[in-house]
N, C-alpha and C positions, 0 to 999 in steps of 0.2 A: 521299698515299702516298709512304711511305720507300723508297728506292734503296739497294740493298747490293750489294758487289760479293764474291763468294766465288772462292777461287783454288783450283784443284785441279790435279792430272796427269791425270786421267781424269774425263771426262763421260759417264755411262751415262743413255741416256733411255729410259725406260720400267721397271716396277717387275715384269715377269712372272718367270718363271724364269730366262729367258736374261739379263736385265738384271740381276737380284740376282746369279746366277751368275756373269758379268762382274765384276760389282762385288767380288766376295769375291776372285776370282783377281786382280784388279788390286791390292787391297790386300795380298793375299798376297805379291805381287811387289816391295811397298814404294811402290807409288802412293797419293797421296792421292785418294779419289775422292768425286765426288758423284752421287748417284743422283736423276735427276729423274723424278716421276711425276706425273700429273694429279690425284691425289685422293690417299687413305688408301694408304699401302704395301698389297700383297697384299689390297685391297678396290676398287679403282676400274679395273680392267682386265684383261687377263690373268695369270693367277696360276697356282696349284697346280690341276693336272687329275689327279682320281683315276683319270680314263679312261686314261692313259698307263702307269700302274701296275698297274691291275688285272688287265690280260690276261697279264702276264709277270711272272717271278720266282716264287720257291717258294712265295708267298702266293697264287696263282691259283687258279681253278678248274680241274679236270679237264677237259682238252680245249682250253684256251686253251692258245696258243702264239704264238711271234714270227710266225710265217708268217700267222696269223688277224690278228693286230694290225696287221701291216704292210699287209696287205690293206685293214683298215679305215681306216688312217691315210690311205692314197693315197686310196682313195674320199671320204674327208671333205674333203680336200684338192682336190676336182673334179679328181684327175688332174694336177694342175699342179704339185705338189711335185715335186723332184729326187727321186728313187727310191732312187738310191743313199744319199743323204744321210739320208732316212727309215730304211733299212735300218739305218746308222751308229747313228741315234738309238734306235731300237727294242734293237738288240745292246747299248746302253749303258744304258736307262732302269733297270734294277734296281740297278747300281752307283752310279749317279748319284742314284737316290732315297735310298739308304742313305747317301749322301754327304751329301745335305742334310739328311736327317735329324741327322746328326753336327753340322752348322752349327745346328741348333736349329729345324728346320722342323716344326711340328705338322702332323699330317692330322687 
């Protein structure tokens, strides 16, 4: 086994949406970034969940709304998540999904 050293300003551990978005933002701020994942990027752990985008936004089904989605997210998290942070996430999901598409994310 050969060892090597990689130098970077920022080490992001995890290649889910949060990790990929953190790596993008650090890079945009001029940092050299290393993204460490346990397998193939977007194939080995958390990743893009259609669940977060399906219920809200101009593409959603009639009757779906942020309040229903917020209840679903809080329930799915076993009522352990910070509900104010969940609300912020729900409020920002449509804009963040469009932003990720602009970065090249395919659904």
